C-alpha positions in Angstrom: 41.0 1.1 11.7 39.2 4.2 12.9 35.7 3.6 14.6 32.6 5.7 15.0 29.4 4.9 16.4 26.4 6.3 15.7 23.5 5.2 17.4 19.0 6.7 18.0 17.6 6.0 21.3 14.1 6.9 20.0 11.3 5.4 17.6 13.5 4.6 14.9 15.9 2.6 16.6 18.4 2.4 15.2 23.1 1.7 15.2 25.8 2.6 12.5 29.1 2.5 12.1 31.9 3.6 10.4 34.8 1.5 10.5 37.6 2.5 8.4 35.5 4.3 5.3 33.1 1.1 5.7 29.3 1.4 6.8 27.6 -0.4 8.6 23.8 0.1 9.6 20.8 -1.2 10.9 17.5 -0.8 12.7 16.4 -2.4 15.7 13.3 -2.3 14.3 14.4 -5.8 11.9 15.4 -7.9 15.1 11.8 -6.8 17.3 9.5 -7.0 14.5 8.0 -4.0 16.1 7.6 -1.2 12.7 10.1 1.9 13.9 10.5 0.3 17.1 8.2 2.4 18.9 8.7 2.3 22.8 5.8 1.0 24.5 5.4 4.6 26.3 6.3 8.0 24.3 9.5 9.4 25.8 10.9 6.3 26.8 14.2 5.8 25.2 15.3 2.6 23.9 18.4 0.6 23.0 19.2 -0.5 19.8 20.7 -4.0 21.2 21.1 -6.3 18.6 21.2 -3.7 15.9 25.0 -2.2 18.1 25.9 -5.7 18.3 25.3 -6.6 14.8 27.7 -3.6 13.4 30.4 -4.7 15.8 30.4 -7.9 15.1 30.4 -7.4 11.2 33.5 -5.1 11.7 34.4 -7.9 13.6 35.7 -5.4 16.5 35.1 -5.4 20.6 33.7 -1.8 21.9 37.1 -0.7 23.0 38.0 -0.5 19.6 35.3 2.0 19.2 37.1 5.6 18.9 34.1 7.9 19.1 30.6 7.2 19.9 27.4 9.8 19.2 23.8 10.4 19.3 20.9 12.9 18.5 19.8 14.4 21.3 16.1 14.5 22.1 15.6 16.0 25.2 12.5 18.5 25.2 12.4 20.5 27.9 16.1 22.1 29.5 15.8 25.2 31.5 19.2 26.7 30.9 21.4 23.9 29.2 22.1 21.7 31.6 20.0 19.4 29.8 23.2 17.8 27.5 25.0 16.8 30.3 21.7 14.7 31.6 20.7 13.6 29.3 24.2 12.2 28.3 24.2 10.3 31.7 20.8 8.8 31.2 21.8 7.4 27.6 25.6 6.4 28.2 24.2 4.5 31.4 22.2 1.8 28.8 25.4 1.1 26.8 28.0 -1.1 27.7 31.9 -0.1 28.5 33.6 1.8 27.5 30.8 2.6 24.8 28.7 4.4 27.7 32.0 6.9 28.8 32.5 8.5 25.3 29.4 9.1 24.1 28.6 12.6 23.3 25.6 14.5 22.2 24.7 16.4 18.4 21.4 17.9 18.0 18.6 15.6 16.2 18.6 18.2 13.2 22.8 18.2 12.7 22.4 14.5 12.9 19.7 14.5 10.2 21.5 16.8 7.2 24.6 15.3 8.4 23.1 11.7 6.9 22.6 13.3 3.9 25.1 15.8 3.4 28.3 13.9 4.5 26.6 11.3 1.5 26.3 13.7 -1.1 29.7 13.9 -2.7 29.3 17.2 -2.6 31.7 20.3 -1.3 28.9 22.8 -0.3 25.2 22.4 -0.2 22.0 24.1 1.8 21.1 22.0 4.1 17.0 21.8 5.0 15.8 20.1 7.9 12.2 19.0 7.9 10.0 16.7 11.0 7.6 16.5 13.9 9.9 17.8 15.9 13.7 17.5 17.2 16.3 18.9 20.1 15.2 21.7 22.5 16.5 25.0 20.8 17.3 26.2 24.8 15.2 28.6 27.6 16.0 31.8 25.0 12.7 30.3 22.6 10.6 29.2 25.8 9.0 25.0 24.8 10.9 25.1 21.5 12.1 22.4 19.5 14.1 21.8 16.3 11.0 21.6 13.6 12.9 23.7 10.4 16.0 24.2 10.1 18.5 25.7 7.4 22.4 25.1 6.9 24.8 26.6 5.2 27.5 22.5 4.7 31.0 22.7 4.2 33.6 19.9 4.8 35.0 21.7 7.6 32.0 23.7 9.1 28.0 23.4 9.8 26.7 26.5 9.6 22.9 26.7 11.7 21.4 29.9 9.4 17.5 29.5 9.7 15.3 28.8 12.8 11.5 27.7 12.7 10.7 30.5 15.9 7.6 30.1 18.0 4.7 32.1 17.7 2.7 34.0 20.5 -0.8 32.9 20.4 -3.5 33.5 22.8 -4.0 31.2 26.3 -6.1 30.3 28.6 -4.8 32.7 31.4 -3.2 34.6 28.9 -0.7 35.0 26.0 1.7 31.7 25.6 4.8 30.4 22.9 3.2 28.1 20.5 6.0 25.8 18.4 4.5 24.5 15.5 5.0 21.8 13.6 5.4 21.3 9.6 5.4 17.1 10.4 2.7 17.5 12.8 0.9 19.9 10.6 0.6 17.1 7.9 0.7 14.0 10.4 -2.3 16.0 11.8 -4.4 16.5 8.9 -3.2 12.6 7.7 -5.6 11.6 10.3 -8.4 13.4 9.3 -8.1 12.4 5.8 -7.3 8.4 6.0 -9.2 5.9 8.5 -7.2 3.6 11.1 -5.6 1.0 10.2 -3.3 2.4 7.0 0.0 4.5 7.5 -1.1 8.4 7.0 0.6 10.3 5.8 2.3 7.6 3.2 -1.6 6.9 2.4 -2.3 10.6 2.2 0.5 11.7 -0.5 -1.0 8.8 -2.8 -4.4 9.4 -1.7 -4.1 13.3 -3.0 -3.2 12.2 -6.9 -7.4 11.5 -7.2 -8.3 14.7 -5.5 -9.1 18.0 -6.8 -7.0 21.2 -4.9 -9.5 23.9 -5.5 -11.8 22.2 -3.4 -10.9 23.0 -0.3 -7.4 24.9 -0.6 -8.5 28.2 0.3 -9.8 26.6 3.7 -6.5 24.8 3.7 -4.1 28.2 2.7 -6.0 29.6 5.3 -3.9 27.5 8.3 -0.2 27.8 6.3 0.7 31.4 6.1 4.0 32.6 4.2 6.3 35.2 5.4 9.5 36.6 4.4 12.9 35.2 5.2 11.5 32.1 4.7 9.3 32.2 7.3 6.1 30.0 7.5 3.2 30.0 10.7 0.6 27.6 10.9 -2.4 28.5 13.2 -2.7 27.0 16.3 -3.6 23.7 17.4 -3.4 22.4 13.6 0.5 22.6 13.5 0.7 20.4 17.0 -0.2 17.2 17.9 -4.0 17.5 17.9 -6.1 15.2 16.5 -9.5 16.1 18.7 -10.2 19.1 17.0 -12.9 19.7 14.2 -11.8 20.4 11.3 -14.7 22.4 9.8 -15.2 22.2 6.3 -19.0 21.6 3.8 -21.0 22.6 7.4 -19.3 19.2 9.0 -16.6 18.6 12.0 -14.1 16.2 10.6 -11.9 14.4 12.7 -9.4 11.5 13.3 -12.9 9.5 15.3 -15.3 10.3 12.4 -13.0 9.6 9.4 -14.2 6.9 8.4 -17.6 8.7 7.8 -16.4 11.3 5.3 -17.2 10.2 1.6 -13.8 9.3 -0.6 -13.9 11.6 -2.7 -14.1 14.2 -0.2 -11.2 12.8 2.3 -9.3 13.0 -1.8 -9.7 16.8 -2.3 -8.9 17.7 1.6 -5.6 14.6 0.5 -5.5 16.5 -2.9 -5.4 20.3 -1.1 -2.9 19.7 1.9 -0.1 18.3 -0.8 -0.6 21.4 -2.4 -0.1 23.6 -0.1 2.1 21.4 2.2 4.7 21.0 -1.0 4.3 24.9 -1.6 5.3 26.3 1.6 8.6 23.8 1.8 9.5 25.4 -1.7 8.9 28.7 0.0 11.3 27.6 2.6 13.6 26.3 0.6 14.4 29.1 -1.8 14.9 31.4 1.0 18.1 29.1 1.9 19.0 29.0 -1.9 19.5 33.0 -1.5 21.3 32.4 1.8 23.8 30.0 0.8 23.9 30.9 -3.1 24.6 27.0 -2.7 23.5 25.2 -6.5 23.0 21.9 -4.0 20.8 20.9 -1.6 20.4 18.8 0.4 16.8 17.6 2.6 16.7 15.5 5.3 13.9 14.5 8.4 10.9 12.7 8.6 8.6 15.6 5.9 11.5 14.3 3.5 9.6 10.9 3.4 6.8 12.8 1.1 8.5 11.6 -2.6 5.5 13.8 -3.9 7.0 16.8 -2.5 10.2 16.1 -3.0 10.1 15.5 -6.9 8.4 19.2 -6.7 11.7 20.6 -4.6 13.1 19.2 -7.4 11.7 20.9 -10.0 10.8 24.1 -8.0 13.3 25.3 -5.3 15.8 27.1 -7.6 18.7 24.9 -7.0 20.9 22.8 -9.7 20.4 19.6 -7.1 18.6 17.7 -4.6 19.9 15.1 -2.3 17.9 13.7 0.0 18.9 12.0 2.2 19.2 7.9 1.9 17.1 7.4 5.9 15.4 10.5 6.0 14.0 9.4 8.9 15.2 9.3 12.7 16.6 6.4 11.8 18.8 8.1 9.8 20.2 10.4 12.4 22.1 7.5 13.9 24.4 7.2 10.5 24.7 11.0 10.7 25.7 10.9 14.0 28.7 8.2 12.8 29.6 10.1 10.1 30.2 13.8 12.2 31.8 11.7 14.6 34.5 10.3 11.5 34.7 13.1 9.7 34.4 16.2 12.0 35.9 15.2 15.3 38.4 12.4 13.8 39.6 14.2 10.4 38.6 11.5 8.3 37.7 11.8 4.4 34.1 11.4 3.7 33.4 8.0 2.7 32.2 7.1 -1.1 28.7 8.5 -2.9 26.7 5.3 -2.5 24.5 3.9 -5.5 22.5 1.4 -2.6 22.2 1.1 1.4 22.8 -1.9 1.7 24.5 -1.7 5.1 22.6 -4.8 7.2 23.1 -8.1 7.9 23.2 -11.2 5.2 20.1 -13.3 5.2 21.4 -16.8 6.1 21.1 -19.7 4.1 17.6 -21.2 2.8 17.1 -24.3 4.5 16.1 -26.5 0.8 15.6 -29.5 3.8 12.5 -28.4 4.7 10.3 -26.8 1.8 6.5 -25.6 2.6 4.0 -27.2 1.7 2.9 -25.8 -1.6 6.6 -25.2 -2.5 9.3 -27.2 -4.6 12.4 -25.8 -4.3 15.3 -25.6 -7.3 18.7 -25.0 -5.3 22.4 -23.9 -6.7 20.7 -22.3 -9.5 24.5 -19.9 -9.6 24.2 -17.7 -12.5 21.0 -19.3 -13.8 18.9 -17.5 -11.2 18.3 -14.4 -12.6 17.8 -15.7 -16.0 15.2 -18.3 -14.3 13.8 -15.4 -12.6 13.4 -12.9 -15.1 11.3 -15.4 -17.0 9.6 -15.4 -14.3 8.6 -12.0 -13.8 7.9 -11.9 -17.4 5.5 -14.0 -17.7 3.8 -11.9 -14.8 4.4 -13.5 -11.8 5.2 -12.3 -8.5 8.7 -12.8 -7.0 10.3 -12.5 -3.6 13.6 -11.5 -4.0 16.2 -11.9 -0.7 19.4 -10.9 -1.8 22.5 -9.8 0.0 23.8 -7.3 3.3 19.6 -6.1 4.6 18.5 -2.4 2.9 19.2 -0.2 5.7 16.4 2.6 6.0 12.3 2.3 4.6 12.6 1.4 1.3 13.3 -2.1 -0.5 16.1 -0.9 -2.7 16.2 -4.7 -4.4 17.7 -6.7 -1.0 14.3 -7.6 0.7 11.4 -6.7 -1.9 8.9 -8.6 -4.0 9.3 -7.9 -7.4 6.8 -8.2 -10.2 6.1 -7.2 -14.0 5.4 -3.5 -14.4 3.4 -3.9 -17.0 0.2 -4.4 -16.0 -2.6 -2.2 -13.5 -4.3 -5.8 -12.1 -0.8 -6.7 -11.3 -1.0 -3.3 -8.9 -4.7 -4.6 -7.7 -3.1 -8.1 -7.3 -0.5 -6.8 -5.0 -2.4 -4.2 -2.8 -4.6 -6.9 -1.6 -1.9 -9.5 -1.4 -0.1 -6.3 1.1 -3.6 -5.8 2.6 -3.1 -1.9 1.2 -5.5 0.3 0.1 -6.2 0.2 -3.9 -5.7 3.8 -4.9 -1.8 2.8 -3.3 0.7 2.9 -6.1 4.3 0.8 -6.7 7.5 2.1 -7.0 9.4 1.1 -10.3 13.5 0.3 -10.1 14.3 1.3 -13.6 18.5 1.3 -15.2 19.9 4.2 -14.7 21.3 4.6 -17.9 17.5 4.0 -19.2 15.5 5.7 -16.9 15.4 9.3 -18.5 14.3 6.9 -21.8 10.8 5.9 -19.2 10.6 9.1 -16.8 11.0 13.6 -17.2 13.4 13.1 -14.4 16.3 10.4 -13.3 14.7 9.3 -10.0 17.4 8.6 -7.0 18.9 5.5 -5.9 17.1 5.8 -2.7 13.6 5.8 -4.7 12.7 9.1 -2.6 11.4 11.1 -5.2 8.6 11.0 -7.7 9.0 11.1 -11.3 6.8 12.3 -14.2 6.1 9.1 -16.6 7.0 9.7 -19.8 3.2 9.5 -21.5 4.5 8.2 -25.0 5.7 4.7 -22.3 3.2 5.3 -19.5 0.9 2.4 -21.1 3.0 0.5 -20.9 4.6 0.2 -17.4 0.7 0.8 -15.9 1.4 -1.0 -12.7 3.9 2.0 -11.8 1.9 4.7 -13.2 0.4 6.0 -10.4 -3.1 8.3 -10.9 -1.2 11.9 -11.4 0.7 10.1 -13.9 4.0 9.6 -11.9 6.1 6.6 -10.0 8.3 7.0 -6.8 11.9 6.4 -9.2 15.2 4.0 -7.9 17.6 4.5 -10.1 19.9 1.2 -10.1 23.2 1.9 -10.8 25.9 -0.3 -12.6 27.4 -1.5 -8.9 24.3 -2.7 -7.9 24.7 -5.9 -6.4 21.2 -6.5 -5.7 19.0 -5.9 -8.6 21.7 -5.3 -11.7 21.7 -8.8 -13.1 18.1 -9.3 -12.9 16.7 -6.0 -14.4 19.3 -6.6 -17.2 17.9 -10.0 -18.0 14.1 -8.9 -17.2 15.4 -6.2 -20.2 16.4 -8.6 -22.8 13.2 -11.0 -22.4 10.7 -8.2 -22.8 12.1 -4.8 -23.7 11.9 -3.4 -20.8 14.6 -2.2 -18.2 12.6 -2.1 -14.9 10.6 -3.8 -12.9 7.8 -2.8 -10.2 9.8 -3.1 -6.6 8.3 -3.5 -3.2 8.5 -3.9 0.3 9.4 -8.1 1.7 7.1 -7.4 4.9 3.8 -8.2 5.9 1.0 -5.2 6.7 2.2 -2.8 9.7 5.6 -4.8 10.4 8.9 -4.0 9.4 10.7 -5.1 6.2 12.0 -8.7 7.0 15.3 -9.8 7.9 16.3 -13.7 7.2 15.8 -15.5 4.9 13.5 -18.3 7.1 11.4 -15.1 7.7 11.3 -14.8 4.5 9.7 -17.9 3.6 7.8 -17.9 6.3 6.0 -14.9 4.9 6.2 -15.8 1.5 3.5 -18.0 2.0 1.4 -16.2 4.0 1.3 -14.3 0.6 1.5 -17.0 -1.0 3.6 -15.8 -3.6 4.3 -17.3 -6.6 8.0 -16.9 -5.9 10.5 -16.6 -3.7 14.6 -16.1 -4.4 16.8 -16.3 -1.7 20.6 -16.8 -2.7 21.1 -18.9 -5.2 17.8 -20.9 -4.8 15.1 -20.1 -5.3 11.6 -22.1 -4.0 8.7 -22.3 -6.5 5.2 -22.4 -6.0 3.5 -26.0 -7.2 1.2 -24.0 -9.3 3.8 -21.4 -11.4 5.7 -23.6 -13.9 9.6 -24.1 -14.2 10.4 -21.6 -16.5 13.2 -23.0 -17.4 11.3 -25.7 -19.5 9.6 -23.1 -21.7 9.7 -20.0 -23.5 8.0 -17.2 -20.5 8.0 -13.5 -22.1 7.8 -11.8 -25.2 9.2 -8.8 -26.6 
């Protein structure tokens, strides 16, 4: 029974274990309660201690049973090549024996791309990774790190054939090499658009739908230059982590410190320009990869692959027939990619089956019905009656916490730790944004029965909620709560074997004629998606949800009528 462990020791700390072809994976934030599990000081290593322990216990193995251990390298400033040995020793010391002795490193971007490719089911694919920064490129490139990396991917080899390169810029003591980052570029501009307190990148992507990209498009386009062979150059310092240099627009200086002083409509216009030029640039790189590889499939990963609007445009305009976005494209996914690398390329095992869900984490535990919170009453042991009961609540426009089965791995709630609602009324979106303390312009995503997806959307979405699709205009008024200002939605397609949402969606469709639900993550503002039944109860009370379903038990708020007592919802 071969076993391979993959680890990420940096932000989005995570562990992933592949045992006998089965994946166990979890992010440390789900235990620590610190979103992205950021270390206390930049550059500090953090060990996914509880995620690792859970993976081993769930698989029923001991550390001595693990055949290989892999992690993504992130050492930023090597001199020649010695850094890999030094980093390996540093990371190995954080692990219990014999895991530390078996630890090996691969590049950050390679771990990213394999977290998609080795789950895609495709033999030949081009791979693209774009993020803030990955492993060092070595002394030949100066102080450079992986920023934009392209691959030609096959079952028996991984060829790196495109690399974003440093540029020479003037410096205070002469020319110097600067390695700009598209991840930094997007975040840098987002900090000048989104006031503190809201997650900048995701909020800017949402706000862009309300803006006019032409207002500031010419100015932003001057900051990014596209060249031959997929080259992208970003003017310094806009491709760095700099948030203090003023961006001069309309005779005003835009900085992260004065963002709240800018009118929202102008911030929306800047967001729209940045989003448009960002997407154009990534499509430019992807088309170059298509010419190089002649592959029909593009695998996309890295932090920039969290931009679902970009992904929708890539699917339409990149020249590839198929786009596969890694289920967990953020840094936690490097643990999964590292484990899959060891499983397939080192041990020579067959690739794992193509997943239609990412429920690779722990179960929530039982809901203690003996301690029902004030303001709620329990309907225990509903069994097969749970789904029709909850469907009736949702048809009556109640908002329900939904905790079922193994925890999702990755940044999206996929129907295991979700808040669910009727997709039909815009007022539901407004109520949920107030409940979750989000900006009013933020949209919510639909989860739709896979076989019905193209009846409601212009493309099928994907199982991991990683790309937008255009809502069919003839249907948009029936799903107003999940239709964004630009007529799009980030669509999760729910396959027939999905263990969290499938039966509930079928019941809701039978009641309402709608084969989709609004699905958002079950968490408080600024906190990770919750893990346990106890956390779910506390959050449901705090968020004042109408009901909470855990396993086959339903907690119902006193103000919500028992849906079994009356018919709810109409077609």
